[in-house]
C-alpha positions in Angstrom: -15.9 19.1 -12.9 -13.0 19.9 -10.5 -10.8 16.9 -9.7 -10.0 16.9 -6.1 -6.6 15.0 -5.0 -5.4 14.8 -1.5 -1.9 16.1 -0.7 -0.9 13.5 2.0 2.8 12.8 1.0 3.2 10.2 4.0 1.2 7.5 5.5 2.1 5.3 8.5 -0.2 2.9 10.1 1.3 0.6 12.6 -1.5 -1.8 14.4 -0.7 -3.1 17.7 -0.6 -7.3 17.5 -3.8 -8.1 20.2 -5.0 -11.2 21.5 -7.3 -11.4 18.9 -6.6 -10.2 15.5 -9.3 -8.8 13.6 -9.5 -8.0 9.5 -9.1 -4.7 8.5 -11.7 -4.3 5.9 -10.1 -1.9 3.2 -11.0 -0.1 0.2 -9.1 -1.5 -2.6 -9.1 2.2 -4.3 -8.1 4.0 -1.3 -4.9 5.4 -3.1 -6.6 6.4 -6.0 -7.1 10.7 -5.4 -3.2 10.3 -3.4 -1.0 11.3 -6.6 1.2 13.2 -3.7 2.0 9.9 -1.4 5.8 9.4 -1.1 5.9 7.1 1.5 3.4 4.4 2.5 4.2 2.3 5.8 2.1 -0.3 7.1 2.8 -2.3 9.6 0.8 -5.4 12.0 -2.2 -5.3 10.1 -4.2 -7.8 8.6 -5.9 -6.4 5.4 -9.4 -7.9 3.8 -7.6 -7.3 0.1 -4.9 -5.4 -1.8 -4.6 -1.9 -3.3 -5.6 -1.7 -7.3 -3.4 1.3 -7.3 -0.2 3.5 -5.9 0.8 6.1 -7.0 3.2 6.7 -9.5 5.6 8.6 -7.2 5.8 6.4 -4.3 9.5 6.1 -3.0 8.7 3.7 0.0 6.6 1.4 -0.1 6.8 -1.2 3.4 4.0 -3.1 4.1 4.4 -6.1 6.8 2.1 -8.8 5.5 1.0 -7.5 2.4 -2.5 -8.6 1.5 -2.3 -9.6 -2.3 0.1 -12.2 -4.5 0.6 -9.2 -6.7 1.4 -5.4 -7.0 -0.9 -3.6 -8.9 -0.8 -4.2 -12.6 -0.5 -0.3 -13.4 2.1 0.6 -11.0 5.3 1.7 -12.5 7.9 1.5 -9.9 10.3 3.7 -11.3 10.4 6.2 -8.3 10.3 3.3 -6.3 13.7 3.2 -4.2 12.4 1.0 -1.0 10.3 -2.2 -1.3 10.0 -3.5 1.7 7.0 -6.4 1.7 7.8 -9.3 4.8 5.6 -11.7 5.6 4.1 -11.1 2.0 2.2 -13.5 0.0 4.0 -12.1 -3.1 4.9 -14.6 -5.4 6.7 -12.4 -8.0 7.5 -9.0 -9.2 6.5 -8.7 -12.8 6.6 -4.5 -14.3 
């Protein structure tokens, strides 16, 4: 079978802060086929869980209120230039 990859390089989601904040149901494997993803910016969202995977080529990671206590264990941040995780639950960075 042919492995189908998405050519998406940038994702920028900015959820409006509403009176009644709802939790976004997140597929923890959402980034698995996004090998070309370079920039990921997520603001003002409340997510049900964090990702299991980030692409190796990720250069910018900005996720306000990152929903997990850790980054995916298989993530090698060798290409990461900017990492902003304000108001997150991250307890430590171990790579």
